[in-house]
MIBAZA-95654 format. One record per atom (N, C-alpha, C): residue number from 1; residue in three letters; atom name; x, y, z. Coordinates in nm, 4 decimals, always signed. Layout:
N
<seq = NUM&type = ALA&atom = CA&px = X&py = Y&pz = Z> $
...
//
This chain:
97
<seq = 1&type = MET&atom = N&px = +0.0857&py = -0.1181&pz = +0.0000> $
<seq = 1&type = MET&atom = CA&px = +0.0000&py = +0.0000&pz = +0.0000> $
<seq = 1&type = MET&atom = C&px = +0.0899&py = +0.1239&pz = +0.0000> $
<seq = 2&type = ASP&atom = N&px = +0.0653&py = +0.2138&pz = -0.0927> $
<seq = 2&type = ASP&atom = CA&px = +0.1493&py = +0.3324&pz = -0.1021> $
<seq = 2&type = ASP&atom = C&px = +0.1206&py = +0.4303&pz = +0.0111> $
<seq = 3&type = ARG&atom = N&px = +0.2132&py = +0.5219&pz = +0.0304> $
<seq = 3&type = ARG&atom = CA&px = +0.1993&py = +0.6211&pz = +0.1376> $
<seq = 3&type = ARG&atom = C&px = +0.1193&py = +0.7396&pz = +0.0853> $
<seq = 4&type = ARG&atom = N&px = -0.0079&py = +0.7304&pz = +0.1018> $
<seq = 4&type = ARG&atom = CA&px = -0.0951&py = +0.8399&pz = +0.0636> $
<seq = 4&type = ARG&atom = C&px = -0.1906&py = +0.8640&pz = +0.1796> $
<seq = 5&type = PRO&atom = N&px = -0.2573&py = +0.9769&pz = +0.1821> $
<seq = 5&type = PRO&atom = CA&px = -0.3471&py = +1.0071&pz = +0.2939> $
<seq = 5&type = PRO&atom = C&px = -0.4707&py = +0.9166&pz = +0.2951> $
<seq = 6&type = PHE&atom = N&px = -0.5060&py = +0.8720&pz = +0.4123> $
<seq = 6&type = PHE&atom = CA&px = -0.6252&py = +0.7901&pz = +0.4324> $
<seq = 6&type = PHE&atom = C&px = -0.7031&py = +0.8407&pz = +0.5525> $
<seq = 7&type = VAL&atom = N&px = -0.8342&py = +0.8356&pz = +0.5406> $
<seq = 7&type = VAL&atom = CA&px = -0.9231&py = +0.8467&pz = +0.6559> $
<seq = 7&type = VAL&atom = C&px = -0.9598&py = +0.7030&pz = +0.6888> $
<seq = 8&type = TYR&atom = N&px = -0.9612&py = +0.6706&pz = +0.8167> $
<seq = 8&type = TYR&atom = CA&px = -0.9907&py = +0.5335&pz = +0.8555> $
<seq = 8&type = TYR&atom = C&px = -1.0777&py = +0.5320&pz = +0.9798> $
<seq = 9&type = ILE&atom = N&px = -1.1488&py = +0.4211&pz = +0.9958> $
<seq = 9&type = ILE&atom = CA&px = -1.2280&py = +0.4008&pz = +1.1168> $
<seq = 9&type = ILE&atom = C&px = -1.1866&py = +0.2673&pz = +1.1768> $
<seq = 10&type = MET&atom = N&px = -1.1572&py = +0.2709&pz = +1.3058> $
<seq = 10&type = MET&atom = CA&px = -1.1253&py = +0.1518&pz = +1.3831> $
<seq = 10&type = MET&atom = C&px = -1.2447&py = +0.1235&pz = +1.4745> $
<seq = 11&type = ALA&atom = N&px = -1.2639&py = -0.0035&pz = +1.5097> $
<seq = 11&type = ALA&atom = CA&px = -1.3742&py = -0.0416&pz = +1.5984> $
<seq = 11&type = ALA&atom = C&px = -1.3255&py = -0.1450&pz = +1.6991> $
<seq = 12&type = SER&atom = N&px = -1.3904&py = -0.1486&pz = +1.8130> $
<seq = 12&type = SER&atom = CA&px = -1.3579&py = -0.2494&pz = +1.9133> $
<seq = 12&type = SER&atom = C&px = -1.4198&py = -0.3834&pz = +1.8747> $
<seq = 13&type = ARG&atom = N&px = -1.5334&py = -0.3776&pz = +1.8091> $
<seq = 13&type = ARG&atom = CA&px = -1.6064&py = -0.4960&pz = +1.7623> $
<seq = 13&type = ARG&atom = C&px = -1.7205&py = -0.4443&pz = +1.6759> $
<seq = 14&type = ARG&atom = N&px = -1.7991&py = -0.5339&pz = +1.6205> $
<seq = 14&type = ARG&atom = CA&px = -1.9147&py = -0.4918&pz = +1.5415> $
<seq = 14&type = ARG&atom = C&px = -2.0068&py = -0.4067&pz = +1.6291> $
<seq = 15&type = ASN&atom = N&px = -2.0421&py = -0.2903&pz = +1.5802> $
<seq = 15&type = ASN&atom = CA&px = -2.1274&py = -0.1946&pz = +1.6517> $
<seq = 15&type = ASN&atom = C&px = -2.0690&py = -0.1503&pz = +1.7854> $
<seq = 16&type = GLY&atom = N&px = -1.9378&py = -0.1666&pz = +1.8018> $
<seq = 16&type = GLY&atom = CA&px = -1.8726&py = -0.1278&pz = +1.9271> $
<seq = 16&type = GLY&atom = C&px = -1.8243&py = +0.0160&pz = +1.9229> $
<seq = 17&type = THR&atom = N&px = -1.7253&py = +0.0428&pz = +2.0041> $
<seq = 17&type = THR&atom = CA&px = -1.6648&py = +0.1751&pz = +2.0110> $
<seq = 17&type = THR&atom = C&px = -1.5923&py = +0.2051&pz = +1.8810> $
<seq = 18&type = LEU&atom = N&px = -1.6078&py = +0.3280&pz = +1.8309> $
<seq = 18&type = LEU&atom = CA&px = -1.5475&py = +0.3683&pz = +1.7038> $
<seq = 18&type = LEU&atom = C&px = -1.4442&py = +0.4777&pz = +1.7249> $
<seq = 19&type = TYR&atom = N&px = -1.3435&py = +0.4764&pz = +1.6384> $
<seq = 19&type = TYR&atom = CA&px = -1.2420&py = +0.5818&pz = +1.6357> $
<seq = 19&type = TYR&atom = C&px = -1.2168&py = +0.6180&pz = +1.4904> $
<seq = 20&type = THR&atom = N&px = -1.2228&py = +0.7464&pz = +1.4584> $
<seq = 20&type = THR&atom = CA&px = -1.1950&py = +0.7948&pz = +1.3234> $
<seq = 20&type = THR&atom = C&px = -1.0633&py = +0.8699&pz = +1.3249> $
<seq = 21&type = GLY&atom = N&px = -0.9768&py = +0.8382&pz = +1.2281> $
<seq = 21&type = GLY&atom = CA&px = -0.8472&py = +0.9037&pz = +1.2218> $
<seq = 21&type = GLY&atom = C&px = -0.8035&py = +0.9297&pz = +1.0798> $
<seq = 22&type = VAL&atom = N&px = -0.6872&py = +0.9939&pz = +1.0667> $
<seq = 22&type = VAL&atom = CA&px = -0.6274&py = +1.0236&pz = +0.9372> $
<seq = 22&type = VAL&atom = C&px = -0.4780&py = +0.9959&pz = +0.9476> $
<seq = 23&type = THR&atom = N&px = -0.4200&py = +0.9430&pz = +0.8408> $
<seq = 23&type = THR&atom = CA&px = -0.2781&py = +0.9097&pz = +0.8405> $
<seq = 23&type = THR&atom = C&px = -0.2259&py = +0.9017&pz = +0.6980> $
<seq = 24&type = SER&atom = N&px = -0.0945&py = +0.9145&pz = +0.6842> $
<seq = 24&type = SER&atom = CA&px = -0.0318&py = +0.8928&pz = +0.5538> $
<seq = 24&type = SER&atom = C&px = +0.0444&py = +0.7605&pz = +0.5518> $
<seq = 25&type = ASN&atom = N&px = +0.0400&py = +0.6867&pz = +0.6622> $
<seq = 25&type = ASN&atom = CA&px = +0.1044&py = +0.5557&pz = +0.6698> $
<seq = 25&type = ASN&atom = C&px = +0.0105&py = +0.4604&pz = +0.7419> $
<seq = 26&type = LEU&atom = N&px = -0.0861&py = +0.4086&pz = +0.6691> $
<seq = 26&type = LEU&atom = CA&px = -0.1914&py = +0.3274&pz = +0.7295> $
<seq = 26&type = LEU&atom = C&px = -0.1398&py = +0.2010&pz = +0.7982> $
<seq = 27&type = PRO&atom = N&px = -0.0524&py = +0.1223&pz = +0.7364> $
<seq = 27&type = PRO&atom = CA&px = -0.0057&py = +0.0025&pz = +0.8063> $
<seq = 27&type = PRO&atom = C&px = +0.0607&py = +0.0335&pz = +0.9412> $
<seq = 28&type = CYS&atom = N&px = +0.1432&py = +0.1364&pz = +0.9440> $
<seq = 28&type = CYS&atom = CA&px = +0.2099&py = +0.1752&pz = +1.0681> $
<seq = 28&type = CYS&atom = C&px = +0.1092&py = +0.2229&pz = +1.1722> $
<seq = 29&type = ARG&atom = N&px = +0.0137&py = +0.3030&pz = +1.1301> $
<seq = 29&type = ARG&atom = CA&px = -0.0851&py = +0.3568&pz = +1.2245> $
<seq = 29&type = ARG&atom = C&px = -0.1719&py = +0.2462&pz = +1.2825> $
<seq = 30&type = VAL&atom = N&px = -0.2129&py = +0.1512&pz = +1.2002> $
<seq = 30&type = VAL&atom = CA&px = -0.2924&py = +0.0390&pz = +1.2506> $
<seq = 30&type = VAL&atom = C&px = -0.2097&py = -0.0407&pz = +1.3511> $
<seq = 31&type = TRP&atom = N&px = -0.0824&py = -0.0630&pz = +1.3206> $
<seq = 31&type = TRP&atom = CA&px = +0.0063&py = -0.1333&pz = +1.4136> $
<seq = 31&type = TRP&atom = C&px = +0.0133&py = -0.0593&pz = +1.5469> $
<seq = 32&type = GLN&atom = N&px = +0.0225&py = +0.0737&pz = +1.5424> $
<seq = 32&type = GLN&atom = CA&px = +0.0271&py = +0.1529&pz = +1.6654> $
<seq = 32&type = GLN&atom = C&px = -0.0994&py = +0.1339&pz = +1.7485> $
<seq = 33&type = HIS&atom = N&px = -0.2138&py = +0.1318&pz = +1.6821> $
<seq = 33&type = HIS&atom = CA&px = -0.3398&py = +0.1099&pz = +1.7550> $
<seq = 33&type = HIS&atom = C&px = -0.3430&py = -0.0297&pz = +1.8154> $
<seq = 34&type = ARG&atom = N&px = -0.3054&py = -0.1298&pz = +1.7376> $
<seq = 34&type = ARG&atom = CA&px = -0.3125&py = -0.2691&pz = +1.7836> $
<seq = 34&type = ARG&atom = C&px = -0.2188&py = -0.2986&pz = +1.8997> $
<seq = 35&type = THR&atom = N&px = -0.1026&py = -0.2383&pz = +1.8976> $
<seq = 35&type = THR&atom = CA&px = -0.0035&py = -0.2651&pz = +2.0024> $
<seq = 35&type = THR&atom = C&px = -0.0125&py = -0.1658&pz = +2.1173> $
<seq = 36&type = ARG&atom = N&px = -0.1033&py = -0.0712&pz = +2.1060> $
<seq = 36&type = ARG&atom = CA&px = -0.1216&py = +0.0329&pz = +2.2077> $
<seq = 36&type = ARG&atom = C&px = +0.0042&py = +0.1157&pz = +2.2265> $
<seq = 37&type = ALA&atom = N&px = +0.0791&py = +0.1299&pz = +2.1194> $
<seq = 37&type = ALA&atom = CA&px = +0.2069&py = +0.2009&pz = +2.1235> $
<seq = 37&type = ALA&atom = C&px = +0.1921&py = +0.3481&pz = +2.1615> $
<seq = 38&type = THR&atom = N&px = +0.0815&py = +0.4078&pz = +2.1258> $
<seq = 38&type = THR&atom = CA&px = +0.0626&py = +0.5500&pz = +2.1542> $
<seq = 38&type = THR&atom = C&px = -0.0354&py = +0.5762&pz = +2.2675> $
<seq = 39&type = GLY&atom = N&px = -0.0909&py = +0.4700&pz = +2.3259> $
<seq = 39&type = GLY&atom = CA&px = -0.1862&py = +0.4902&pz = +2.4356> $
<seq = 39&type = GLY&atom = C&px = -0.3119&py = +0.5605&pz = +2.3890> $
<seq = 40&type = GLY&atom = N&px = -0.3750&py = +0.6335&pz = +2.4759> $
<seq = 40&type = GLY&atom = CA&px = -0.4907&py = +0.7137&pz = +2.4408> $
<seq = 40&type = GLY&atom = C&px = -0.6201&py = +0.6357&pz = +2.4272> $
<seq = 41&type = PHE&atom = N&px = -0.7114&py = +0.6941&pz = +2.3525> $
<seq = 41&type = PHE&atom = CA&px = -0.8481&py = +0.6447&pz = +2.3386> $
<seq = 41&type = PHE&atom = C&px = -0.8554&py = +0.5006&pz = +2.2899> $
<seq = 42&type = THR&atom = N&px = -0.7835&py = +0.4694&pz = +2.1824> $
<seq = 42&type = THR&atom = CA&px = -0.7952&py = +0.3345&pz = +2.1248> $
<seq = 42&type = THR&atom = C&px = -0.7385&py = +0.2291&pz = +2.2185> $
<seq = 43&type = ALA&atom = N&px = -0.6352&py = +0.2625&pz = +2.2923> $
<seq = 43&type = ALA&atom = CA&px = -0.5802&py = +0.1678&pz = +2.3898> $
<seq = 43&type = ALA&atom = C&px = -0.6773&py = +0.1495&pz = +2.5063> $
<seq = 44&type = ARG&atom = N&px = -0.7333&py = +0.2582&pz = +2.5527> $
<seq = 44&type = ARG&atom = CA&px = -0.8237&py = +0.2539&pz = +2.6682> $
<seq = 44&type = ARG&atom = C&px = -0.9491&py = +0.1718&pz = +2.6385> $
<seq = 45&type = TYR&atom = N&px = -1.0014&py = +0.1837&pz = +2.5166> $
<seq = 45&type = TYR&atom = CA&px = -1.1270&py = +0.1168&pz = +2.4824> $
<seq = 45&type = TYR&atom = C&px = -1.1088&py = -0.0045&pz = +2.3911> $
<seq = 46&type = ASN&atom = N&px = -0.9857&py = -0.0513&pz = +2.3771> $
<seq = 46&type = ASN&atom = CA&px = -0.9547&py = -0.1718&pz = +2.3001> $
<seq = 46&type = ASN&atom = C&px = -1.0078&py = -0.1642&pz = +2.1563> $
<seq = 47&type = VAL&atom = N&px = -0.9842&py = -0.0521&pz = +2.0939> $
<seq = 47&type = VAL&atom = CA&px = -1.0275&py = -0.0285&pz = +1.9564> $
<seq = 47&type = VAL&atom = C&px = -0.9123&py = -0.0686&pz = +1.8649> $
<seq = 48&type = HIS&atom = N&px = -0.9240&py = -0.1833&pz = +1.7988> $
<seq = 48&type = HIS&atom = CA&px = -0.8108&py = -0.2382&pz = +1.7251> $
<seq = 48&type = HIS&atom = C&px = -0.8453&py = -0.2945&pz = +1.5873> $
<seq = 49&type = ARG&atom = N&px = -0.9707&py = -0.2941&pz = +1.5507> $
<seq = 49&type = ARG&atom = CA&px = -1.0127&py = -0.3538&pz = +1.4236> $
<seq = 49&type = ARG&atom = C&px = -1.0344&py = -0.2444&pz = +1.3190> $
<seq = 50&type = LEU&atom = N&px = -0.9621&py = -0.2542&pz = +1.2072> $
<seq = 50&type = LEU&atom = CA&px = -0.9774&py = -0.1589&pz = +1.0972> $
<seq = 50&type = LEU&atom = C&px = -1.1009&py = -0.1979&pz = +1.0161> $
<seq = 51&type = VAL&atom = N&px = -1.2029&py = -0.1119&pz = +1.0172> $
<seq = 51&type = VAL&atom = CA&px = -1.3290&py = -0.1484&pz = +0.9513> $
<seq = 51&type = VAL&atom = C&px = -1.3654&py = -0.0591&pz = +0.8331> $
<seq = 52&type = TYR&atom = N&px = -1.2934&py = +0.0520&pz = +0.8156> $
<seq = 52&type = TYR&atom = CA&px = -1.3249&py = +0.1421&pz = +0.7042> $
<seq = 52&type = TYR&atom = C&px = -1.1982&py = +0.2163&pz = +0.6646> $
<seq = 53&type = VAL&atom = N&px = -1.1754&py = +0.2276&pz = +0.5339> $
<seq = 53&type = VAL&atom = CA&px = -1.0595&py = +0.2991&pz = +0.4799> $
<seq = 53&type = VAL&atom = C&px = -1.1058&py = +0.3801&pz = +0.3593> $
<seq = 54&type = GLU&atom = N&px = -1.0612&py = +0.5048&pz = +0.3546> $
<seq = 54&type = GLU&atom = CA&px = -1.0977&py = +0.5936&pz = +0.2453> $
<seq = 54&type = GLU&atom = C&px = -0.9725&py = +0.6706&pz = +0.2000> $
<seq = 55&type = PRO&atom = N&px = -0.9199&py = +0.6417&pz = +0.0806> $
<seq = 55&type = PRO&atom = CA&px = -0.8005&py = +0.7126&pz = +0.0326> $
<seq = 55&type = PRO&atom = C&px = -0.8348&py = +0.8529&pz = -0.0172> $
<seq = 56&type = HIS&atom = N&px = -0.7357&py = +0.9411&pz = -0.0087> $
<seq = 56&type = HIS&atom = CA&px = -0.7512&py = +1.0788&pz = -0.0571> $
<seq = 56&type = HIS&atom = C&px = -0.6262&py = +1.1201&pz = -0.1336> $
<seq = 57&type = GLU&atom = N&px = -0.6407&py = +1.2177&pz = -0.2194> $
<seq = 57&type = GLU&atom = CA&px = -0.5286&py = +1.2665&pz = -0.3001> $
<seq = 57&type = GLU&atom = C&px = -0.4331&py = +1.3539&pz = -0.2191> $
<seq = 58&type = THR&atom = N&px = -0.4871&py = +1.4312&pz = -0.1256> $
<seq = 58&type = THR&atom = CA&px = -0.4033&py = +1.5210&pz = -0.0456> $
<seq = 58&type = THR&atom = C&px = -0.4365&py = +1.5036&pz = +0.1020> $
<seq = 59&type = MET&atom = N&px = -0.3396&py = +1.5381&pz = +0.1857> $
<seq = 59&type = MET&atom = CA&px = -0.3627&py = +1.5322&pz = +0.3304> $
<seq = 59&type = MET&atom = C&px = -0.4694&py = +1.6339&pz = +0.3713> $
<seq = 60&type = GLU&atom = N&px = -0.4716&py = +1.7465&pz = +0.3051> $
<seq = 60&type = GLU&atom = CA&px = -0.5718&py = +1.8482&pz = +0.3376> $
<seq = 60&type = GLU&atom = C&px = -0.7132&py = +1.7943&pz = +0.3157> $
<seq = 61&type = ALA&atom = N&px = -0.7337&py = +1.7252&pz = +0.2040> $
<seq = 61&type = ALA&atom = CA&px = -0.8653&py = +1.6672&pz = +0.1756> $
<seq = 61&type = ALA&atom = C&px = -0.9011&py = +1.5598&pz = +0.2782> $
<seq = 62&type = ALA&atom = N&px = -0.8023&py = +1.4811&pz = +0.3172> $
<seq = 62&type = ALA&atom = CA&px = -0.8265&py = +1.3761&pz = +0.4161> $
<seq = 62&type = ALA&atom = C&px = -0.8646&py = +1.4359&pz = +0.5510> $
<seq = 63&type = ILE&atom = N&px = -0.7987&py = +1.5419&pz = +0.5901> $
<seq = 63&type = ILE&atom = CA&px = -0.8286&py = +1.6065&pz = +0.7182> $
<seq = 63&type = ILE&atom = C&px = -0.9688&py = +1.6657&pz = +0.7178> $
<seq = 64&type = VAL&atom = N&px = -1.0070&py = +1.7286&pz = +0.6080> $
<seq = 64&type = VAL&atom = CA&px = -1.1426&py = +1.7835&pz = +0.5971> $
<seq = 64&type = VAL&atom = C&px = -1.2460&py = +1.6720&pz = +0.6117> $
<seq = 65&type = ARG&atom = N&px = -1.2229&py = +1.5610&pz = +0.5432> $
<seq = 65&type = ARG&atom = CA&px = -1.3164&py = +1.4480&pz = +0.5493> $
<seq = 65&type = ARG&atom = C&px = -1.3195&py = +1.3858&pz = +0.6887> $
<seq = 66&type = GLU&atom = N&px = -1.2043&py = +1.3718&pz = +0.7531> $
<seq = 66&type = GLU&atom = CA&px = -1.1998&py = +1.3178&pz = +0.8896> $
<seq = 66&type = GLU&atom = C&px = -1.2848&py = +1.4032&pz = +0.9832> $
<seq = 67&type = LYS&atom = N&px = -1.2690&py = +1.5339&pz = +0.9750> $
<seq = 67&type = LYS&atom = CA&px = -1.3458&py = +1.6240&pz = +1.0604> $
<seq = 67&type = LYS&atom = C&px = -1.4945&py = +1.6116&pz = +1.0321> $
<seq = 68&type = GLN&atom = N&px = -1.5299&py = +1.5966&pz = +0.9042> $
<seq = 68&type = GLN&atom = CA&px = -1.6699&py = +1.5802&pz = +0.8661> $
<seq = 68&type = GLN&atom = C&px = -1.7277&py = +1.4543&pz = +0.9310> $
<seq = 69&type = ILE&atom = N&px = -1.6585&py = +1.3424&pz = +0.9166> $
<seq = 69&type = ILE&atom = CA&px = -1.7070&py = +1.2156&pz = +0.9712> $
<seq = 69&type = ILE&atom = C&px = -1.7153&py = +1.2222&pz = +1.1236> $
<seq = 70&type = LYS&atom = N&px = -1.6181&py = +1.2850&pz = +1.1880> $
<seq = 70&type = LYS&atom = CA&px = -1.6187&py = +1.2949&pz = +1.3341> $
<seq = 70&type = LYS&atom = C&px = -1.7412&py = +1.3700&pz = +1.3860> $
<seq = 71&type = GLU&atom = N&px = -1.7953&py = +1.4597&pz = +1.3054> $
<seq = 71&type = GLU&atom = CA&px = -1.9137&py = +1.5357&pz = +1.3466> $
<seq = 71&type = GLU&atom = C&px = -2.0439&py = +1.4591&pz = +1.3248> $
<seq = 72&type = TRP&atom = N&px = -2.0386&py = +1.3507&pz = +1.2489> $
<seq = 72&type = TRP&atom = CA&px = -2.1585&py = +1.2746&pz = +1.2161> $
<seq = 72&type = TRP&atom = C&px = -2.2183&py = +1.2058&pz = +1.3376> $
<seq = 73&type = GLN&atom = N&px = -2.3465&py = +1.1800&pz = +1.3250> $
<seq = 73&type = GLN&atom = CA&px = -2.4141&py = +1.0956&pz = +1.4226> $
<seq = 73&type = GLN&atom = C&px = -2.3602&py = +0.9530&pz = +1.4100> $
<seq = 74&type = ARG&atom = N&px = -2.3655&py = +0.8792&pz = +1.5191> $
<seq = 74&type = ARG&atom = CA&px = -2.3154&py = +0.7421&pz = +1.5198> $
<seq = 74&type = ARG&atom = C&px = -2.3837&py = +0.6558&pz = +1.4128> $
<seq = 75&type = ALA&atom = N&px = -2.5129&py = +0.6708&pz = +1.3967> $
<seq = 75&type = ALA&atom = CA&px = -2.5872&py = +0.5904&pz = +1.2988> $
<seq = 75&type = ALA&atom = C&px = -2.5335&py = +0.6127&pz = +1.1577> $
<seq = 76&type = TRP&atom = N&px = -2.4933&py = +0.7347&pz = +1.1251> $
<seq = 76&type = TRP&atom = CA&px = -2.4385&py = +0.7628&pz = +0.9928> $
<seq = 76&type = TRP&atom = C&px = -2.3045&py = +0.6919&pz = +0.9737> $
<seq = 77&type = LYS&atom = N&px = -2.2223&py = +0.6905&pz = +1.0789> $
<seq = 77&type = LYS&atom = CA&px = -2.0933&py = +0.6213&pz = +1.0718> $
<seq = 77&type = LYS&atom = C&px = -2.1137&py = +0.4712&pz = +1.0528> $
<seq = 78&type = LEU&atom = N&px = -2.2106&py = +0.4152&pz = +1.1239> $
<seq = 78&type = LEU&atom = CA&px = -2.2386&py = +0.2719&pz = +1.1099> $
<seq = 78&type = LEU&atom = C&px = -2.2830&py = +0.2402&pz = +0.9674> $
<seq = 79&type = ARG&atom = N&px = -2.3668&py = +0.3254&pz = +0.9097> $
<seq = 79&type = ARG&atom = CA&px = -2.4108&py = +0.3040&pz = +0.7712> $
<seq = 79&type = ARG&atom = C&px = -2.2933&py = +0.3155&pz = +0.6738> $
<seq = 80&type = LEU&atom = N&px = -2.2037&py = +0.4098&pz = +0.6982> $
<seq = 80&type = LEU&atom = CA&px = -2.0867&py = +0.4252&pz = +0.6127> $
<seq = 80&type = LEU&atom = C&px = -2.0023&py = +0.2971&pz = +0.6159> $
<seq = 81&type = ILE&atom = N&px = -1.9750&py = +0.2470&pz = +0.7332> $
<seq = 81&type = ILE&atom = CA&px = -1.8962&py = +0.1242&pz = +0.7475> $
<seq = 81&type = ILE&atom = C&px = -1.9656&py = +0.0090&pz = +0.6766> $
<seq = 82&type = GLU&atom = N&px = -2.0934&py = -0.0092&pz = +0.7033> $
<seq = 82&type = GLU&atom = CA&px = -2.1663&py = -0.1241&pz = +0.6481> $
<seq = 82&type = GLU&atom = C&px = -2.1895&py = -0.1129&pz = +0.4981> $
<seq = 83&type = SER&atom = N&px = -2.1782&py = +0.0077&pz = +0.4421> $
<seq = 83&type = SER&atom = CA&px = -2.1947&py = +0.0228&pz = +0.2971> $
<seq = 83&type = SER&atom = C&px = -2.0791&py = -0.0421&pz = +0.2211> $
<seq = 84&type = VAL&atom = N&px = -1.9617&py = -0.0501&pz = +0.2834> $
<seq = 84&type = VAL&atom = CA&px = -1.8460&py = -0.1103&pz = +0.2177> $
<seq = 84&type = VAL&atom = C&px = -1.7935&py = -0.2345&pz = +0.2892> $
<seq = 85&type = ASN&atom = N&px = -1.8356&py = -0.2546&pz = +0.4121> $
<seq = 85&type = ASN&atom = CA&px = -1.7854&py = -0.3665&pz = +0.4924> $
<seq = 85&type = ASN&atom = C&px = -1.8987&py = -0.4217&pz = +0.5792> $
<seq = 86&type = PRO&atom = N&px = -2.0001&py = -0.4822&pz = +0.5162> $
<seq = 86&type = PRO&atom = CA&px = -2.1184&py = -0.5259&pz = +0.5919> $
<seq = 86&type = PRO&atom = C&px = -2.0895&py = -0.6312&pz = +0.6990> $
<seq = 87&type = GLY&atom = N&px = -1.9834&py = -0.7074&pz = +0.6838> $
<seq = 87&type = GLY&atom = CA&px = -1.9484&py = -0.8085&pz = +0.7834> $
<seq = 87&type = GLY&atom = C&px = -1.8525&py = -0.7586&pz = +0.8898> $
<seq = 88&type = TRP&atom = N&px = -1.8170&py = -0.6324&pz = +0.8844> $
<seq = 88&type = TRP&atom = CA&px = -1.7230&py = -0.5716&pz = +0.9782> $
<seq = 88&type = TRP&atom = C&px = -1.5915&py = -0.6505&pz = +0.9820> $
<seq = 89&type = ARG&atom = N&px = -1.5481&py = -0.6970&pz = +0.8651> $
<seq = 89&type = ARG&atom = CA&px = -1.4228&py = -0.7705&pz = +0.8537> $
<seq = 89&type = ARG&atom = C&px = -1.3069&py = -0.6772&pz = +0.8881> $
<seq = 90&type = ASP&atom = N&px = -1.2030&py = -0.7306&pz = +0.9495> $
<seq = 90&type = ASP&atom = CA&px = -1.0844&py = -0.6526&pz = +0.9816> $
<seq = 90&type = ASP&atom = C&px = -1.0047&py = -0.6309&pz = +0.8531> $
<seq = 91&type = LEU&atom = N&px = -1.0070&py = -0.5099&pz = +0.8018> $
<seq = 91&type = LEU&atom = CA&px = -0.9433&py = -0.4767&pz = +0.6748> $
<seq = 91&type = LEU&atom = C&px = -0.7911&py = -0.4722&pz = +0.6859> $
<seq = 92&type = ALA&atom = N&px = -0.7373&py = -0.4747&pz = +0.8053> $
<seq = 92&type = ALA&atom = CA&px = -0.5920&py = -0.4736&pz = +0.8232> $
<seq = 92&type = ALA&atom = C&px = -0.5282&py = -0.5980&pz = +0.7621> $
<seq = 93&type = GLU&atom = N&px = -0.6051&py = -0.7036&pz = +0.7499> $
<seq = 93&type = GLU&atom = CA&px = -0.5543&py = -0.8272&pz = +0.6890> $
<seq = 93&type = GLU&atom = C&px = -0.5101&py = -0.8046&pz = +0.5458> $
<seq = 94&type = ASP&atom = N&px = -0.5640&py = -0.7030&pz = +0.4792> $
<seq = 94&type = ASP&atom = CA&px = -0.5333&py = -0.6749&pz = +0.3389> $
<seq = 94&type = ASP&atom = C&px = -0.4191&py = -0.5747&pz = +0.3204> $
<seq = 95&type = LEU&atom = N&px = -0.3697&py = -0.5155&pz = +0.4264> $
<seq = 95&type = LEU&atom = CA&px = -0.2739&py = -0.4067&pz = +0.4138> $
<seq = 95&type = LEU&atom = C&px = -0.1395&py = -0.4476&pz = +0.3554> $
<seq = 96&type = ASN&atom = N&px = -0.0921&py = -0.5630&pz = +0.3876> $
<seq = 96&type = ASN&atom = CA&px = +0.0407&py = -0.6038&pz = +0.3421> $
<seq = 96&type = ASN&atom = C&px = +0.0377&py = -0.6919&pz = +0.2182> $
<seq = 97&type = ARG&atom = N&px = -0.0723&py = -0.6917&pz = +0.1477> $
<seq = 97&type = ARG&atom = CA&px = -0.0845&py = -0.7727&pz = +0.0260> $
<seq = 97&type = ARG&atom = C&px = -0.0498&py = -0.6919&pz = -0.0957> $
//
């Protein structure tokens, strides 16, 4: 996977706690969440499953989209995830392919 900006959503489980973030190195960032390397929200609430990924052309566009999604109601976020990942499969399995 190339180093480009991504908006991503992590979950603790299906319909569990959600975290929305932005990064230019998705494999590294997912690893940080999984290993609790940076502590914080995802470590505290065991949010480790990558359930949504959205690539962007620029970091600025990704940041705008991240902020937009963070303001959404929870139901909208769940619909967004299920529109592309109805089984809530851990998409991190595909990162190193």
